[in-house]
ZAFIKOL-940350 format. One line per 3 residues: their letters; for each residue z, x, y of C-alpha. Coordinates in steps of 0.25 Angstrom, whole numbers. Each point is the difference from the previous one (the first is absolute). Layout:
<pts>
a) Z:X:Y  ...
</pts>
This chain:
<pts>
mei) 257:544:-145  -7:-8:-10  11:-10:0
lnv) 0:-1:15  -15:-2:0  2:-12:-10
ivi) 11:-5:9  -9:0:12  -11:-7:-7
ivv) 10:-11:-4  6:-1:14  -14:-1:7
gyl) -6:-9:-11  12:-9:2  -1:0:15
vgs) -15:-3:0  3:-12:-9  11:-4:8
fpt) -8:-3:12  3:-15:2  -14:-5:3
aii) 3:-15:-2  12:0:8  -6:8:12
tgk) -12:-9:-1  9:-13:1  8:6:12
llk) -13:4:8  -8:-12:-2  11:-11:0
gid) 13:7:3  6:-5:-13  6:7:-12
ire) -10:-4:-11  11:0:-10  6:-12:6
hgs) -12:-8:-2  -9:-5:-11  4:6:-13
gna) 9:10:7  -8:11:-6  -4:12:9
ggt) -14:1:-6  -14:-3:2  0:-14:-7
nvf) 11:-5:9  -7:5:13  -12:-7:-5
rvl) 8:-13:-1  8:1:13  -9:8:9
gkg) -14:-3:-5  -12:6:-7  -3:12:9
pgi) 15:6:1  1:-3:-15  -12:8:-4
fvm) 4:11:9  14:1:-6  -5:0:-14
afd) -11:11:3  11:8:7  10:-1:-11
ifk) -11:5:-10  -4:11:9  15:5:0
giv) -1:1:-15  -13:8:1  5:9:11
aty) 13:3:-8  -7:2:-14  -12:8:5
yvs) 5:8:12  15:1:0  0:5:-15
qia) -8:12:5  11:5:9  3:14:-5
ftd) 8:12:5  -2:7:-13  -5:-2:-14
igl) 8:-11:-5  -4:2:-14  -2:-15:-3
spv) -13:-7:-3  -7:-7:12  1:-13:-7
ylq) 15:1:-1  1:3:15  -9:-12:2
iia) 10:-9:-8  12:5:7  -6:-2:14
gls) -6:-14:-4  13:-5:-6  8:5:12
aiv) -10:-8:9  2:-12:-8  15:1:0
ghi) -1:2:15  -8:-13:2  10:-8:-8
wti) 13:6:6  -5:5:13  10:8:8
fag) -6:-5:13  4:-15:-3  14:0:-7
fkg) -6:4:-13  -7:-14:-1  -15:1:-1
gkg) -11:-6:-8  -3:-1:-15  -8:13:-2
vgt) -13:-6:-4  -9:5:11  6:14:0
aag) 0:0:-15  -15:-4:0  -3:12:10
mlv) 7:10:-10  -8:-6:-11  -13:1:8
vly) 2:15:-1  5:1:-14  -8:-11:-7
pia) -12:-4:8  -7:-8:-11  12:-6:-6
ilv) 5:-5:14  -14:-6:2  2:-8:-13
cfi) 14:-4:4  -5:-4:14  -10:-10:-7
ifl) 11:-5:-8  8:-2:12  -12:-8:7
viv) -2:-9:-12  14:-4:-1  2:-2:15
fst) -12:-8:2  2:-8:-13  15:-3:2
ryv) 2:3:15  12:8:-3  0:14:6
slg) 13:4:-7  -6:-4:-14  -12:8:3
sil) 8:12:4  9:-1:-12  -11:-2:-10
aav) -9:11:6  12:10:-1  3:-5:-14
flp) -15:2:-4  0:14:5  5:8:-12
vvl) -8:-10:-9  -13:4:8  4:15:-1
fvm) 2:-1:-15  -13:-7:-2  -7:11:8
htv) 7:10:-9  -2:-6:-13  -13:-8:1
fdr) -8:7:11  4:14:-4  5:3:14
pve) 12:9:-2  13:-4:8  12:9:0
pvl) 13:-5:-6  7:2:13  -10:-9:7
mgl) 1:-11:-10  16:1:1  -2:-1:15
asf) -9:-12:-1  11:-7:-9  11:4:10
ial) -8:-6:12  -3:-13:-8  15:-1:-2
liv) 4:3:14  -10:-10:6  6:-11:-10
fth) 14:4:5  -4:-1:15  -6:-14:-3
rtn) 12:-5:-8  3:-11:11  -15:-4:0
iqr) 0:-1:-15  12:-9:1  -7:-9:10
lin) -13:0:-9  9:-5:-11  6:-10:9
gte) -13:-4:6  4:3:14  -8:13:2
nrf) -9:0:13  -15:-2:-3  -10:9:7
gkk) -6:-8:12  12:-8:3  10:3:11
</pts>
């Protein structure tokens, strides 16, 4: 029964993350597949670029909401005493949602890059650290106008911020959470590999330009 319960959490978390917010928004507002326009990514940044500020902000916010719902609420699904620490269940549910967002079952397993949903997960697990990383994201985006670079660096700095919190400010961080932060950083870098190549080539799209 414990294994069944964990499987249910994984499946429900995945389905929550799989909700293709950007794709549905594109279909409803313009009758288009957002993946065939702009950068080709089914995420808030591309919606912002192709459909405008309002739809872009909505998609970003909803993708963050998916991560929060999966991490906080889906992790509490229980038929019996699972025997796992709540933080482990939150990690399982949150990661399932991120996987669902990146490889959504509702759109041919081709979704977004996981940044928004990962941010929602981290709001639940590391509220202070994610605030610091969000500030880093804003500084990078408004100084370079590269949203992808801001996302990558914010993700890479997450484990660094947690390490500083743990060692300098004496705010204990469980090893499993430190490992999770490192994994998410690597995952975000992986999903942005084409952006990294464009950044190197100087062909990456800048924020504010269609």
